Each structure stands twice: as structure tokens, then as C-alpha cells.
C-alpha positions in Angstrom: 120.3 94.4 93.1 120.2 95.3 96.8 120.3 93.1 99.9 120.5 89.4 98.9 118.6 88.5 102.1 115.7 90.8 101.1 113.5 89.2 98.4 113.0 91.2 95.2 109.5 92.6 94.9 107.4 92.9 91.7 107.5 96.4 90.1 103.7 96.4 89.4 101.9 99.2 91.3 100.7 97.9 94.7 102.1 94.4 94.2 104.2 92.9 97.0 104.8 89.5 95.5 108.3 88.1 95.1 109.7 88.7 91.6 110.3 85.8 89.4 111.2 87.7 86.2 113.4 90.6 85.0 112.0 92.7 82.2 115.0 94.4 80.7 114.3 97.5 78.7 115.5 100.9 77.5 114.0 104.0 76.0 116.0 104.6 72.8 115.4 108.4 73.1 117.1 108.5 76.5 119.4 105.5 76.7 122.3 104.2 74.7 121.5 100.9 72.9 123.4 98.7 75.3 121.9 100.2 78.5 119.3 98.1 80.2 116.9 99.2 82.9 115.2 96.4 84.8 111.6 96.0 86.1 110.9 93.0 88.2 107.8 91.0 87.8 105.9 88.2 89.6 104.2 85.5 87.6 100.9 87.4 87.6 102.3 90.7 86.3 104.9 89.4 83.8 102.6 89.7 80.8 101.0 93.1 81.7 104.3 94.8 82.4 105.8 93.3 79.3 102.8 94.5 77.2 103.2 98.0 78.6 106.9 98.1 77.7 106.5 96.3 74.4 103.7 98.7 73.2 106.2 101.5 73.6 109.0 99.7 71.9 111.1 99.6 75.1 111.2 95.9 76.0 114.5 94.2 75.1 114.5 90.9 77.1 112.6 88.9 79.7 114.7 86.5 81.8 114.3 84.6 85.0 115.3 86.6 88.1 
């Protein structure tokens, strides 16, 4: 996912913290079942980003980054 020397940043709007989690998701209307898009999350935003994706039925997995 990009330059290995460049730390991954949380996907939450305005957050610049280093990501600790990968929230793997897909939109079943747009993506094939096996496709996974990834949002990165810091510890603080893991739950809120997961809730956002989960409420839409998009969240598939949460794994350490």
C-alpha cells in the first residue's frame, strides 16, 4: 500500500495519526463478493469507521495493519 517508509495514515476525515487497523469492506451493489476495499484506522477511529461501514452492511473484516 504505497511507500513502506511512509507510515499509513488513518482514513478518518482530518486525522493524521498512524493507522493500526485495516477495515476491509465492499459495497455489494458495486463490487464482486470477493473484492475488498480498505480503510485504515487509528485506535481512536477504529470503532466509528467500523460503525459507519457496518450500518450500511459494507464491513467485511477488521484486521491489524
